[in-house]
C-alpha positions as CSV (number, residue, x, y, z in Angstrom):
1,M,77.1,100.5,119.4
2,E,80.3,98.6,118.8
3,S,82.6,101.6,119.0
4,A,81.4,102.1,122.6
5,N,82.9,98.8,123.6
6,L,86.4,99.5,122.5
7,N,87.7,99.7,126.0
8,V,86.4,96.2,127.0
9,P,89.2,93.8,127.6
10,P,89.7,91.1,125.1
11,Q,88.4,88.3,127.4
12,S,84.9,89.7,127.2
13,E,84.8,88.8,123.5
14,E,85.2,85.1,124.3
15,K,81.7,84.2,125.4
16,S,79.8,82.0,123.0
17,P,76.2,81.2,123.8
18,G,74.6,77.9,122.7
19,K,75.6,74.3,122.7
20,E,79.3,73.7,122.9
21,I,80.8,71.9,119.9
22,T,83.2,69.1,120.9
23,H,83.5,67.1,117.7
24,V,83.9,67.8,114.0
25,R,80.7,66.0,113.2
26,D,78.8,68.7,115.1
27,L,80.0,71.4,112.8
28,S,77.4,73.1,110.6
29,P,77.6,73.3,106.8
30,Q,78.4,77.1,107.2
31,Q,81.3,76.3,109.5
32,W,82.7,73.7,107.1
33,K,82.4,76.1,104.1
34,S,84.1,78.9,106.1
35,G,86.9,76.6,107.1
36,I,87.5,75.2,103.6
37,A,87.4,78.7,102.1
38,A,89.9,80.1,104.6
39,W,92.2,77.1,104.3
40,L,92.2,77.2,100.5
41,G,92.8,81.0,100.6
42,W,95.8,80.5,102.8
43,T,97.1,77.6,100.7
44,F,97.1,79.8,97.6
45,D,98.7,82.5,99.7
46,G,101.6,80.2,100.3
47,L,101.8,79.4,96.6
48,E,101.8,83.1,95.6
49,L,104.3,84.0,98.4
50,H,107.2,81.8,97.3
51,I,106.9,81.6,93.6
52,Y,109.2,84.7,93.5
53,T,111.7,83.5,96.1
54,L,112.3,80.3,94.1
55,V,113.3,82.2,90.9
56,A,114.3,85.6,92.2
57,A,118.0,85.4,91.3
58,P,117.8,83.9,87.8
59,F,114.7,86.0,86.8
60,V,116.0,89.3,88.1
61,A,119.4,88.6,86.4
62,Q,117.5,87.9,83.2
63,L,115.6,91.2,83.5
64,L,118.9,93.0,84.1
65,Q,120.4,91.2,81.1
66,L,123.1,89.6,83.2
67,T,124.3,86.0,83.0
68,D,125.9,85.9,86.5
69,T,123.5,85.6,89.4
70,T,126.3,86.5,91.9
71,D,126.5,90.0,90.4
72,P,125.8,92.5,93.3
73,R,123.1,94.1,91.2
74,V,121.0,90.9,91.2
75,G,121.0,90.8,95.0
76,R,120.2,94.5,95.3
77,Y,117.3,94.7,92.9
78,S,115.8,91.3,93.8
79,S,115.7,92.5,97.5
80,I,114.1,95.7,96.4
81,V,111.4,93.7,94.6
82,Q,110.9,91.6,97.7
83,A,110.7,94.8,99.9
84,A,108.0,96.2,97.7
85,F,106.1,92.9,98.0
86,L,106.3,93.1,101.8
87,V,105.1,96.8,101.8
88,G,102.2,95.8,99.6
89,W,101.4,92.9,102.0
90,A,101.3,95.4,105.0
91,L,99.1,97.9,103.2
92,G,96.8,95.1,101.9
93,G,96.2,93.9,105.4
94,G,94.9,97.3,106.5
95,F,93.0,98.0,103.3
96,F,91.2,94.7,102.8
97,G,90.8,94.4,106.6
98,R,88.8,97.6,106.5
99,I,86.7,96.2,103.6
100,G,86.2,93.1,105.6
101,D,84.8,95.0,108.5
102,R,82.6,97.2,106.3
103,M,81.4,94.8,103.6
104,G,81.7,91.4,105.2
105,R,84.2,88.6,105.4
106,S,83.0,86.6,102.4
107,R,83.0,89.5,99.9
108,A,86.4,90.7,101.1
109,L,87.8,87.2,100.8
110,C,86.8,87.1,97.1
111,L,88.5,90.4,96.4
112,T,91.7,89.4,98.1
113,V,92.0,86.1,96.2
114,L,91.2,87.7,92.9
115,T,93.8,90.5,93.5
116,Y,96.7,88.2,94.3
117,A,95.9,85.7,91.5
118,V,95.6,88.3,88.7
119,F,98.7,90.3,89.5
120,T,100.9,87.2,90.3
121,G,100.1,86.0,86.8
122,M,100.8,89.3,85.2
123,A,104.4,89.1,86.4
124,V,105.0,86.9,83.4
125,F,104.8,90.1,81.2
126,A,107.6,92.0,83.2
127,Q,110.3,93.4,81.0
128,T,112.3,95.3,83.6
129,W,113.0,94.7,87.3
130,W,110.6,97.6,88.2
131,H,107.8,96.0,86.2
132,L,108.2,93.0,88.4
133,M,108.3,95.1,91.5
134,I,104.9,96.7,90.6
135,F,103.3,93.4,89.9
136,R,104.6,91.9,93.1
137,F,103.4,94.9,95.1
138,L,99.9,94.7,93.7
139,A,99.7,90.9,94.3
140,A,100.8,91.4,97.9
141,L,97.9,93.7,98.6
142,G,95.6,90.7,98.1
143,I,97.8,88.3,100.1
144,G,98.0,90.6,103.1
145,G,94.2,91.2,103.0
146,E,93.5,87.4,102.8
147,W,95.3,86.8,106.0
148,A,93.2,89.3,108.0
149,V,89.9,88.3,106.4
150,G,90.5,84.5,106.6
151,A,91.6,84.7,110.3
152,S,88.5,86.7,111.3
153,L,86.2,84.5,109.3
154,L,87.3,81.4,111.3
155,S,87.5,83.1,114.6
156,E,83.8,84.1,114.2
157,T,82.5,80.7,113.0
158,W,84.5,77.9,114.6
159,P,84.5,76.9,118.3
160,K,86.6,79.2,120.5
161,K,88.4,76.4,122.3
162,W,89.7,75.0,119.0
163,R,91.5,78.2,118.1
164,P,95.1,76.9,118.7
165,W,94.5,73.9,116.5
166,I,92.6,76.0,113.9
167,A,95.7,78.2,113.8
168,G,97.9,75.2,113.2
169,V,95.7,73.9,110.4
170,L,95.5,77.3,108.7
171,Q,99.2,77.8,108.8
172,T,99.6,74.3,107.3
173,G,97.6,75.6,104.4
174,V,100.3,78.2,103.8
175,N,102.9,75.4,104.1
176,V,101.1,73.2,101.5
177,G,100.9,76.2,99.1
178,I,104.7,76.6,99.5
179,L,105.2,72.9,98.8
180,M,103.0,73.3,95.7
181,A,105.3,76.2,94.6
182,G,108.3,74.0,95.0
183,A,106.7,71.2,93.0
184,A,105.8,73.6,90.2
185,N,109.4,74.9,90.2
186,I,110.7,71.4,89.7
187,F,108.1,70.5,87.1
188,M,108.9,73.7,85.2
189,S,112.6,73.7,85.7
190,G,113.3,73.4,82.0
191,V,111.4,76.6,81.0
192,P,112.3,80.3,81.6
193,P,111.7,81.4,85.2
194,R,109.1,84.0,84.3
195,Y,106.6,81.3,83.3
196,L,106.4,80.0,86.9
197,F,104.2,83.0,87.7
198,L,101.4,81.6,85.5
199,V,100.8,79.0,88.2
200,G,99.6,81.9,90.4
201,V,96.5,82.5,88.2
202,I,94.9,79.2,89.4
203,P,93.5,80.6,92.7
204,A,91.2,83.0,90.7
205,L,88.9,80.0,90.2
206,L,88.3,79.8,94.0
207,V,86.5,83.1,93.9
208,F,83.4,81.7,92.1
209,W,82.9,79.1,94.8
210,I,83.5,81.4,97.8
211,R,81.0,84.0,96.5
212,R,78.3,81.3,96.0
213,A,78.8,79.0,98.9
214,V,80.3,81.0,101.9
215,P,77.8,83.2,103.8
216,E,78.7,86.2,106.0
217,T,79.1,85.4,109.7
218,E,76.2,85.8,112.1
219,E,78.6,87.7,114.5
220,W,79.4,90.2,111.8
221,H,75.7,90.7,110.8
222,A,74.8,91.2,114.5
223,A,77.6,93.7,115.1
224,K,76.8,95.6,111.9
225,A,73.1,95.9,112.9
226,K,74.0,97.0,116.4
227,A,76.3,99.7,115.3
228,H,73.6,101.5,113.2
229,E,76.2,102.6,110.7
230,Q,78.2,104.3,113.4
231,L,81.2,102.1,112.8
232,P,84.6,102.3,114.5
233,G,87.4,103.8,112.4
234,I,91.1,102.8,112.1
235,L,91.9,105.6,114.6
236,D,90.1,103.6,117.3
237,L,93.0,101.2,117.3
238,F,95.0,104.0,119.0
239,R,92.4,104.8,121.8
240,G,91.7,103.5,125.2
241,K,92.8,100.0,126.1
242,V,93.0,99.0,122.5
243,L,96.0,101.3,122.1
244,R,98.1,99.0,124.4
245,I,97.0,95.9,122.4
246,T,97.9,97.7,119.1
247,L,101.4,98.9,120.2
248,W,102.7,95.7,121.7
249,T,101.3,93.5,118.9
250,V,102.8,95.7,116.2
251,A,106.2,95.7,118.0
252,V,106.4,91.9,118.3
253,C,105.1,91.3,114.8
254,A,107.4,93.8,113.2
255,I,110.6,92.5,114.9
256,S,109.8,88.8,114.4
257,L,108.6,89.2,110.8
258,T,111.6,91.2,109.8
259,A,113.9,88.4,111.0
260,H,111.7,85.7,109.5
261,W,111.4,87.3,106.0
262,A,115.1,88.1,105.9
263,F,115.6,84.3,106.3
264,M,112.9,83.3,103.9
265,F,114.3,85.5,101.1
266,W,118.1,85.4,101.6
267,H,118.5,81.7,102.6
268,L,117.6,80.6,99.0
269,Q,119.8,83.2,97.4
270,H,122.7,82.2,99.7
271,M,122.2,78.6,98.8
272,R,122.2,79.3,95.1
273,N,125.6,81.1,95.4
274,L,127.5,78.7,97.5
275,P,130.7,77.6,95.7
276,D,129.7,73.9,95.5
277,V,126.2,74.9,94.2
278,L,127.6,77.3,91.5
279,A,129.2,74.3,89.8
280,M,125.7,72.8,89.3
281,D,123.7,73.3,86.1
282,V,120.3,75.2,86.2
283,T,118.1,72.1,86.6
284,Q,120.2,70.9,89.5
285,K,120.1,74.3,91.2
286,N,116.3,74.5,90.9
287,K,115.9,71.0,92.3
288,L,118.2,71.9,95.2
289,V,116.4,75.1,96.2
290,S,113.0,73.3,96.0
291,K,114.5,70.5,98.2
292,V,115.6,73.2,100.7
293,L,112.1,74.7,100.7
294,Y,110.6,71.2,101.3
295,F,113.0,70.7,104.3
296,V,111.9,74.0,105.8
297,I,108.2,73.8,105.2
298,V,107.6,70.1,106.1
299,S,109.3,70.8,109.5
300,S,107.2,74.0,109.8
301,I,104.0,71.9,109.5
302,V,105.2,69.9,112.5
303,G,106.1,73.1,114.3
304,N,102.6,74.5,113.7
305,F,100.9,71.7,115.7
306,F,103.6,71.6,118.3
307,A,103.0,75.3,118.9
308,A,99.3,74.8,119.1
309,W,99.7,72.0,121.6
310,I,102.1,73.9,123.8
311,S,99.9,77.0,123.7
312,R,97.0,75.0,125.2
313,I,99.3,74.4,128.2
314,I,101.3,77.6,128.8
315,G,99.3,80.1,126.7
316,Y,99.9,82.0,123.5
317,R,102.3,84.6,124.8
318,A,104.7,82.2,126.5
319,T,104.6,79.9,123.4
320,I,105.4,82.8,121.1
321,G,108.3,83.8,123.3
322,W,109.9,80.3,123.6
323,M,109.5,79.6,119.9
324,C,111.3,82.9,119.1
325,L,114.2,81.8,121.3
326,G,114.3,78.5,119.4
327,Y,114.3,80.2,116.1
328,F,117.2,82.4,117.2
329,L,119.2,79.3,118.3
330,A,118.5,77.5,115.1
331,M,119.6,80.5,113.0
332,L,122.8,80.8,115.1
333,G,123.6,77.2,114.6
334,A,123.2,77.4,110.8
335,Y,125.1,80.5,110.1
336,Y,127.6,81.3,112.8
337,I,130.3,79.6,110.6
338,P,130.5,79.1,106.9
339,R,128.8,75.8,105.8
340,D,128.4,74.0,102.4
341,H,125.0,73.1,101.2
342,T,125.1,69.6,102.6
343,A,125.7,70.9,106.1
344,L,123.1,73.6,105.8
345,L,120.5,71.0,104.8
346,C,120.8,69.5,108.3
347,W,119.9,72.8,110.0
348,F,116.9,73.8,107.9
349,P,114.4,71.4,109.6
350,C,115.3,73.0,112.9
351,I,114.7,76.5,111.5
352,G,111.4,75.4,109.9
353,F,110.2,73.8,113.1
354,F,110.3,77.1,115.0
355,Q,108.4,78.9,112.2
356,G,105.4,77.3,113.8
357,L,105.2,80.4,116.0
358,F,103.6,82.4,113.2
359,G,100.6,80.2,113.1
360,L,99.6,81.3,116.6
361,F,99.0,84.9,115.5
362,T,96.2,83.6,113.3
363,M,93.7,82.9,116.1
364,Y,95.4,85.0,118.8
365,L,95.1,88.4,117.2
366,P,91.5,88.7,115.9
367,P,89.7,88.1,119.3
368,L,91.8,90.9,120.8
369,F,89.7,93.5,118.9
370,P,85.9,94.3,118.8
371,T,84.0,92.7,116.0
372,L,83.7,95.6,113.7
373,L,87.4,96.5,114.2
374,R,88.6,92.8,114.0
375,T,89.9,92.4,110.5
376,T,91.2,96.0,110.6
377,G,93.0,95.5,113.9
378,A,94.4,92.0,113.1
379,G,95.3,93.0,109.6
380,F,97.0,96.2,110.6
381,C,98.9,94.9,113.6
382,Y,100.2,91.8,112.0
383,N,100.8,93.1,108.5
384,I,102.3,96.4,109.5
385,G,105.3,94.3,110.5
386,R,105.8,93.7,106.8
387,I,106.8,97.3,106.5
388,A,109.7,96.7,108.9
389,A,110.4,93.4,107.2
390,A,110.6,95.1,103.8
391,F,113.3,97.5,105.0
392,G,114.9,94.7,106.9
393,T,115.2,92.5,103.8
394,V,117.1,95.3,102.0
395,F,119.1,96.4,105.1
396,F,120.4,92.9,106.0
397,G,121.4,92.5,102.4
398,L,123.9,95.3,102.9
399,F,125.9,92.9,105.1
400,S,126.3,90.5,102.3
401,K,129.5,90.0,100.4
402,V,129.3,89.2,96.7
403,G,127.2,86.0,96.5
404,D,127.5,85.4,100.3
405,H,124.6,86.2,102.5
406,R,125.6,84.3,105.6
407,M,126.2,87.4,107.8
408,A,122.9,88.9,106.7
409,L,121.1,85.8,107.9
410,L,123.1,85.6,111.1
411,Y,122.3,89.2,112.1
412,A,118.7,88.8,111.1
413,G,118.4,85.8,113.5
414,L,119.5,88.0,116.4
415,L,116.2,89.9,116.2
416,F,114.2,86.9,117.5
417,L,115.7,87.6,121.0
418,P,114.0,91.0,121.6
419,A,110.8,89.7,119.8
420,G,110.6,86.8,122.3
421,I,111.1,89.2,125.3
422,L,108.5,91.7,124.1
423,S,105.9,88.9,123.5
424,F,105.3,88.7,127.2
425,M,104.0,92.3,127.2
426,M,101.2,91.3,124.8
427,P,97.7,90.8,126.3
428,K,96.3,87.5,127.4
429,V,93.3,86.0,125.8
430,R,91.1,83.1,127.0
431,D,89.6,80.4,124.7
């Protein structure tokens, strides 16, 4: 049974019988449907992720009945909402990962998309900051689950040797979703910020197609039949050789994601409150923060494929380590001295480029775990880092002066140094 194989090194999972696929024209209809479903799921993940960060300050100020976005209460409560979102993301990775291992990848993917679409849309009805916090927490359950399920779906259906490039393409889906959020923010800049959340309902339509067109993977069916209902549990992540994989992966993900999400949340809030930006009207501010997001995300798309290319040469671990170092240096350059918004715009492409490191986890983590523990293991190890990131978002906010989050961003960037060092303790995996 599958649970008996928990001590097998990850390399043993990499054998794939049958004809080797070397060209996209050789892919089967099932592989195409799985790839499209996963990519669209990730694209809408990106959309749901950053709708809030784009309007956090004005929307939370409105819920608190304040007119000044530089009021300390706006930063405090908006960071608490973001922390709740990250906690939900972490829990969703484990919860829906378990469903994906038990019920199948396709069914779980439908549930995750439906969850984040419905509860993102419901944020439009928030009347207090804690209403918003609850809706964001519930939406995050689906977003965290979609990562684990989508990654496992592709790792089981697409060619093993393509994994670094698949990771780059999937992460690009997130980037495209974020760009869509920025475009929606520009398009809806003249309406109250709460209505931007209605855009998040659109992904619910994807569920109908996934359920009808995307079959369960053969690898999952085979493992399920072999297990004879004696399925591994979440505690098997902490036994035998899997324990080492779990611990080192959680450590690297937790540290790097804490730094990354501190940047992703606070850099837009910092931009909105710069003295030269405060003089702008609401429409100009919305266009500026969307422009900032475009700078970061477009360069991140380039970084995704750069990281994939380098990982084919030096491996996943070394690439993650060097990309962490680059992220640290870019953050240091941007925030070690005060800069106006024009100067910061020059640094954001550098920061975005090194965000390509997170695409590598997509295809690197699932094969480390046995099939019936795959979405649970990948979802738990990657998304448990959101718990640390949740506390980190609030914690680094304590270093902020009124309306100035530069020191919070600088200190957060320092975390990429230990993350890069620890990445070399993670296990190797062959494609």
